[in-house]
C-alpha positions as CSV (number, residue, x, y, z in Angstrom):
1,M,23.3,268.0,224.3
2,N,27.2,267.5,223.7
3,N,27.4,264.6,226.2
4,P,26.2,261.1,225.7
5,A,22.5,260.1,227.3
6,T,22.9,259.1,231.2
7,E,20.3,256.5,231.9
8,Q,18.6,258.9,233.6
9,T,18.1,261.5,230.7
10,I,16.8,258.4,228.4
11,L,14.6,257.2,230.9
12,D,12.8,261.3,231.5
13,A,13.0,261.4,227.8
14,A,11.2,258.5,226.9
15,I,8.5,259.0,229.4
16,G,8.0,262.6,228.2
17,A,8.0,261.1,224.6
18,I,5.0,258.6,225.3
19,H,3.1,261.4,227.3
20,R,3.2,263.8,224.1
21,E,2.4,260.8,221.6
22,A,0.0,258.9,223.2
23,G,-0.9,261.1,226.7
24,L,0.1,258.0,228.8
25,S,1.3,259.3,232.2
26,I,4.5,257.1,233.9
27,D,5.5,257.8,237.4
28,V,8.9,256.6,238.4
29,V,8.8,254.8,241.7
30,T,12.5,254.4,242.2
31,I,15.8,254.0,240.7
32,D,18.5,251.5,241.1
33,V,17.1,248.7,243.0
34,Q,18.8,245.5,244.2
35,K,17.2,242.5,242.9
36,D,19.5,240.0,244.3
37,A,23.1,239.7,244.8
38,K,24.4,240.0,241.0
39,R,21.6,242.4,239.5
40,I,20.5,245.5,240.0
41,I,17.2,246.7,238.6
42,D,17.5,250.1,236.7
43,A,14.3,251.2,237.6
44,I,10.8,250.6,238.6
45,V,7.7,252.6,236.9
46,Q,4.3,252.8,237.3
47,I,1.4,253.5,234.8
48,H,-0.6,256.2,236.0
49,D,-4.1,256.0,237.1
50,Y,-4.0,252.1,236.2
51,G,-1.6,250.9,239.0
52,A,0.7,248.6,236.7
53,R,4.1,248.6,237.6
54,L,7.0,247.5,235.4
55,T,10.4,246.5,235.7
56,V,12.8,248.9,233.5
57,K,16.0,248.2,231.9
58,I,17.6,251.1,230.1
59,K,19.6,250.6,227.2
60,K,21.9,253.1,225.3
61,W,22.1,252.4,221.7
62,A,19.5,249.6,221.6
63,T,19.7,249.6,217.6
64,Q,23.7,248.6,217.6
65,V,23.6,245.8,220.2
66,N,23.1,242.5,219.6
67,V,19.0,241.9,220.1
68,G,19.2,238.3,221.3
69,V,20.7,239.8,224.4
70,I,18.4,242.6,224.6
71,I,15.5,239.6,224.6
72,N,17.1,237.6,227.3
73,Q,17.9,240.3,229.6
74,I,14.4,241.4,229.5
75,K,13.0,238.1,229.9
76,N,15.1,237.6,232.8
77,L,14.5,240.8,234.3
78,A,10.6,240.0,235.4
79,E,7.6,238.4,234.4
80,P,7.1,239.4,230.7
81,D,4.0,241.5,231.5
82,Q,5.7,243.2,234.2
83,S,8.9,244.5,232.1
84,L,10.0,247.2,230.0
85,L,13.2,248.0,227.9
86,V,13.6,252.1,227.8
87,A,15.9,253.3,225.1
88,D,17.1,256.0,223.5
89,Y,16.0,254.8,219.9
90,I,14.4,252.0,218.8
91,N,14.3,251.6,215.1
92,P,11.2,250.2,213.0
93,K,13.0,246.4,212.5
94,L,13.9,246.2,216.0
95,G,10.7,247.3,217.4
96,E,8.8,244.9,215.3
97,R,11.3,242.0,216.3
98,L,10.7,243.0,220.3
99,K,6.9,243.4,219.9
100,A,7.0,239.8,218.2
101,A,8.8,238.6,221.6
102,D,6.5,240.4,223.4
103,I,9.1,242.7,224.9
104,Q,7.4,246.2,225.8
105,F,9.5,249.2,225.0
106,L,9.7,252.9,225.2
107,D,12.4,255.2,223.4
108,T,12.9,259.0,223.4
109,A,11.7,259.3,220.3
110,G,8.1,258.2,221.0
111,N,8.2,254.8,219.6
112,A,6.4,252.4,221.9
113,Y,5.0,248.7,222.8
114,I,2.8,248.6,226.2
115,N,0.3,245.6,226.8
116,Q,-1.1,246.7,229.6
117,Q,-4.7,246.0,229.7
118,P,-6.8,248.1,229.2
119,V,-3.8,250.2,228.0
120,Y,-2.5,249.0,224.5
121,I,-0.2,250.9,222.6
122,Y,2.0,250.4,219.3
123,I,3.7,253.4,217.6
124,K,6.8,252.9,215.2
125,G,8.5,254.9,212.8
126,N,9.0,257.9,214.9
127,K,12.6,259.2,214.2
128,P,15.2,259.9,217.1
129,Q,15.4,263.1,218.8
130,Q,18.2,265.6,217.7
131,A,19.2,265.2,221.6
132,F,20.4,261.7,221.0
133,P,22.3,262.1,217.8
134,A,24.2,259.0,216.1
135,K,27.9,260.4,216.5
136,Q,27.3,260.5,220.3
137,R,27.9,256.6,220.7
138,V,29.6,255.7,223.8
139,K,32.9,253.8,223.0
140,T,33.4,250.5,225.1
141,G,37.1,250.7,225.2
142,R,39.9,248.1,224.2
143,A,38.5,245.6,226.1
144,F,35.8,245.2,223.8
145,Q,37.2,245.5,220.8
146,P,38.4,242.4,218.4
147,T,41.8,241.9,220.2
148,G,40.7,242.6,223.5
149,M,37.7,240.7,223.6
150,K,40.0,237.4,222.9
151,V,41.8,238.5,225.9
152,V,38.4,238.9,227.6
153,F,37.4,235.4,226.3
154,A,41.0,233.7,228.0
155,F,40.5,235.2,231.2
156,L,36.5,234.1,231.7
157,R,37.6,230.7,230.3
158,E,40.5,230.5,232.8
159,E,40.1,233.2,235.6
160,E,43.8,232.6,236.8
161,L,45.3,233.4,233.7
162,V,44.7,237.1,235.2
163,N,47.9,236.6,237.2
164,A,49.8,234.9,234.9
165,P,52.9,236.8,232.8
166,Y,51.7,239.0,229.8
167,R,53.4,236.6,227.5
168,E,51.5,233.8,228.4
169,I,48.6,235.7,228.3
170,A,49.0,236.9,225.1
171,D,49.9,233.3,223.8
172,Q,46.8,232.0,225.3
173,A,44.5,234.4,223.8
174,A,46.4,234.6,220.2
175,V,47.0,238.5,220.4
176,A,50.2,240.5,220.1
177,L,51.8,241.0,223.4
178,G,51.6,244.8,222.8
179,A,47.8,244.4,223.2
180,V,47.5,242.9,226.6
181,G,48.7,245.8,228.5
182,W,46.4,248.1,227.4
183,V,43.3,245.4,227.4
184,I,44.0,244.7,231.4
185,G,44.2,248.5,232.1
186,D,40.9,248.9,230.6
187,L,39.4,246.1,232.6
188,I,41.0,247.5,235.6
189,A,39.4,251.2,234.8
190,H,35.9,249.5,234.3
191,G,36.1,247.4,237.5
192,F,36.1,244.4,235.8
193,L,39.9,243.6,237.1
194,L,40.7,244.3,240.9
195,E,44.4,244.7,241.8
196,G,46.5,245.0,245.2
197,F,45.6,241.3,246.7
198,N,48.3,239.1,248.0
199,K,51.5,240.0,246.6
200,N,49.9,242.3,244.5
201,Q,47.7,239.7,242.7
202,R,45.0,240.6,240.4
203,K,41.5,239.2,240.6
204,L,38.7,239.2,238.3
205,A,35.6,241.0,239.4
206,K,31.7,241.1,238.1
207,F,32.4,237.8,236.3
208,D,28.3,238.0,235.3
209,L,28.7,241.6,234.4
210,L,31.5,241.0,232.1
211,L,30.2,237.9,230.3
212,D,27.0,239.8,229.6
213,Q,29.0,242.5,227.7
214,W,31.2,240.2,226.3
215,V,28.1,238.1,224.9
216,E,26.6,241.0,223.6
217,A,29.4,242.3,221.7
218,Y,30.5,239.0,220.4
219,P,28.7,238.7,216.9
220,H,29.5,241.8,215.6
221,K,32.7,242.7,216.7
222,L,34.3,239.2,216.9
223,K,32.2,236.3,215.3
224,R,31.6,237.9,211.8
225,K,35.1,238.6,211.0
226,Y,36.0,234.7,211.2
227,E,32.6,233.6,209.0
228,I,33.3,231.4,206.7
229,G,29.9,230.9,205.1
230,T,26.5,229.1,205.2
231,F,26.0,225.4,203.7
232,T,23.2,222.9,203.1
233,T,22.3,219.2,203.1
234,G,19.5,217.2,201.6
235,N,19.5,215.3,205.0
236,S,18.1,216.5,208.0
237,D,19.7,214.6,210.5
238,W,22.9,214.7,209.0
239,W,24.7,216.2,212.3
240,K,24.0,212.8,214.2
241,T,26.4,210.9,211.9
242,I,29.3,213.7,212.0
243,Y,32.0,213.7,214.4
244,P,33.6,217.3,214.5
245,E,36.8,216.2,216.3
246,K,37.8,214.2,213.4
247,F,38.4,217.3,211.5
248,D,39.9,219.2,214.4
249,A,36.5,221.2,214.6
250,E,34.1,221.5,217.4
251,W,29.8,222.1,217.4
252,G,28.7,225.7,218.2
253,G,25.3,226.9,218.9
254,E,22.2,224.6,219.2
255,I,24.2,221.3,218.8
256,A,26.6,222.1,221.1
257,A,23.7,222.9,223.5
258,V,21.8,219.3,222.7
259,K,25.5,217.8,223.8
260,Y,25.9,220.1,226.6
261,T,22.5,220.2,228.4
262,N,20.3,217.4,226.4
263,Y,17.9,219.9,225.8
264,L,16.8,221.5,222.7
265,N,15.8,220.2,219.1
266,P,18.5,221.7,216.7
267,K,17.5,223.2,213.6
268,R,20.4,225.1,212.6
269,G,23.9,224.2,212.5
270,L,27.4,225.5,213.4
271,I,30.7,224.4,213.7
272,Y,33.8,226.0,214.0
273,I,36.5,224.8,211.8
274,D,40.0,225.8,210.5
275,K,39.8,226.8,206.5
276,T,42.6,224.0,206.0
277,N,40.0,221.0,207.2
278,M,36.9,222.2,205.6
279,A,37.2,220.1,202.5
280,D,37.4,217.0,204.2
281,L,34.4,217.9,206.7
282,L,32.4,219.2,203.3
283,Q,32.8,216.0,201.7
284,N,32.0,213.7,204.5
285,A,29.2,215.6,205.7
286,R,28.2,216.2,201.9
287,L,27.5,219.8,202.5
288,I,27.3,222.4,199.4
289,K,27.7,226.2,199.7
290,V,23.9,227.9,199.9
291,E,23.8,230.2,197.2
292,P,21.6,233.6,196.7
293,H,18.9,231.7,195.2
294,M,18.6,228.4,197.1
295,R,16.3,228.0,199.8
296,Q,16.9,225.4,202.0
297,D,15.7,224.2,205.3
298,T,18.5,222.9,206.6
299,L,21.4,225.5,207.2
300,I,24.9,225.0,208.7
301,D,27.2,228.1,209.4
302,L,31.1,227.4,209.7
303,V,33.0,229.6,211.3
304,E,36.8,229.5,212.2
305,P,37.9,229.5,215.5
306,F,39.6,232.6,217.1
307,W,40.8,230.9,220.1
308,K,44.0,228.7,221.2
309,K,42.8,225.2,221.0
310,A,42.2,223.6,224.5
311,N,44.5,221.8,226.4
312,N,44.5,217.6,226.6
313,Q,42.3,217.5,229.5
314,E,39.5,220.0,228.1
315,K,39.2,218.1,224.7
316,T,38.9,214.6,226.7
317,K,36.1,216.3,229.0
318,H,33.9,217.9,225.9
319,A,35.4,216.3,223.0
320,G,34.0,218.3,219.9
321,L,32.4,221.2,221.6
322,V,33.1,224.6,221.8
323,H,33.6,226.0,225.4
324,P,30.3,226.7,226.8
325,I,30.8,230.4,226.7
326,I,30.6,230.3,223.0
327,A,28.0,228.1,222.5
328,Y,25.8,230.5,225.0
329,A,26.7,233.4,223.2
330,D,25.9,231.7,220.1
331,L,22.1,230.8,221.2
332,I,21.8,234.3,222.7
333,E,22.5,235.8,219.3
334,T,19.6,234.0,217.8
335,G,17.2,235.6,220.0
336,D,15.0,232.6,219.4
337,T,13.1,231.7,222.3
338,R,13.9,228.3,223.0
339,N,17.4,228.9,222.3
340,L,17.3,231.5,225.1
341,D,16.1,228.7,227.4
342,A,18.7,226.3,226.6
343,A,21.2,229.3,226.6
344,N,19.8,229.9,230.2
345,K,20.2,226.3,231.2
346,L,23.6,226.2,229.8
347,R,24.7,228.9,231.9
348,E,23.2,228.0,235.2
349,K,25.0,224.4,234.8
350,Y,28.8,225.6,233.1
351,L,29.0,229.4,233.8
352,R,28.8,229.6,237.9
């Protein structure tokens, strides 16, 4: 196969593989089902002879995306025992994480986790089939490369910006002027930007899908480039007496979620801060760098912000907190069940 696998071929191949490996027959009931105004279910399948119906999410290159995003998407798809991830390949490490989260899955190599009593199957270690080689990875385009993601974040944060002059967009997204046109063109090609409204205005479309794709790519495409390091302290309540705005910094992740939703008992700290202000924060909070030989219960990640600082009105409204989109992405990245619950509360309250 020279072309990238389609969702239909992945589903068919995975169903064939589990029949070959375990003798389990699965029938496709329907595909592309409208669940609600925002979501389309990829497929519904039924385990032959047992009657159990499962709601399916088909994922290409599941091993190369944010596992927290996958877990959250599957948990929101249906009841935990009624959903199924189908992918081209799921490696043993990912399979273990999915099983631990009770996410049922199949792949085209025959790896699987099915827990539908009396049917219980767990297979791992099968290598991917030649029909789905790694070199066939589907490119996402400029909008989901690091520079493009800065522009997309600026649009998600302030939708009206899509109609601003390119120079203003570049300034707000903190990117080179020449990058803006390429990113806008890519967003239009993918249907995330629509043209031709009043006086040739542009309009952001499919906000939820665009947000999901941005959050999925954020950890490895953008955040990792700005990581400073991981630190620790002997005081587990250290964060309760720290005001990051004094250091021109902002809480992210779990602590931001606490401030936004009053839900969650934070276990790991995350601060977005410029390196120029880092020394003062470390001294005031008594943080020290975590070395490889150290085992600490209290961990704090420092990351440089990639975005332009918010205007004064936004700073006053949520002083010392990253934008809810960033906090949401941080929580989803962890894959932790309570963090995912907090992320969904945050999204429901702040992200349309």
